[in-house]
C-alpha positions, 0 to 999 in steps of 0.5 A, a space after each residue: 811722312 818723313 824723308 831722311 838722309 842718313 850718312 856717314 861723315 860730315 859735310 865739312 866744306 861750307 859750299 857743300 853745307 850751303 848747297 845741301 841747306 838750299 835743297 833742304 829748304 826747298 823740301 820743307 813744303 813737301 815733307 818733313 826732311 832731315 839729315 843725320 850724320 854718323 861718325 866716320 871711323 878711321 880706316 887708315 891707309 894700310 888697313 887690313 880686311 879685318 880692320 875694314 870689317 870692323 869699320 863697316 860694323 861700327 858705321 853700320 851700328 849708326 844705321 841700324 840704330 836709326 832705321 826701322 822695319 816700318 820705314 822704307 830704307 834705300 841704300 846708295 850703293 855703287 852696285 845698286 840699280 840705276 834709277 831715273 828721276 821719274 823712277 825715284 819719284 815713283 818710289 817716294 810717291 808709292 812708299 811715302 805718300 800712298 803707304 805713309 812710310 818714312 823713307 830713309 836714304 843711307 849713304 855709307 862711308 868710304 868703305 861702303 856699307 856692311 852686309 847687315 845694313 844692306 840686308 835691312 834695306 828694301 832697295 839699293 840704288 846707284 847714281 851711275 857706276 862712277 865714284 863721287 865724293 860722299 859730300 857731293 852725293 849727299 847734295 845730288 840725292 837732296 836735289 833728286 828728292 826735291 826733283 821727285 816731289 816736283 815730278 809727283 806734283 806736276 810742278 815746273 822744274 823737271 825737264 
């Protein structure tokens, strides 16, 4: 079983890298965990709709080249279903632990994700309706995956 976070853009600031690395370390006993970063396309301030579409297509190729039909793919999407920690844990338990699938969490760039990528995902989830920086969401997601394993195993942490 492998859990991956596929994200557009890099964690540039040291504090985000360190926070993410802490949760990646905590996840090692539970699953093969990895994060892959795709190149962020330049959108420019005055991009028109066609330029934005081209950016989504370019960033989408990164995702489509990394995911498989045999994986369980989850897009983080502002319009996705809001889930609790327990619901996310149940998805991980069902798909990764019981069915033996690799689970991929996809985080798009500043423009979101192409429709082609969303169609390849089995589920779309949101951490609320507010917008967060992509670096912060990556840390939030790693923490929630870790929390999910603690819930699944009945270990102390989740309150």
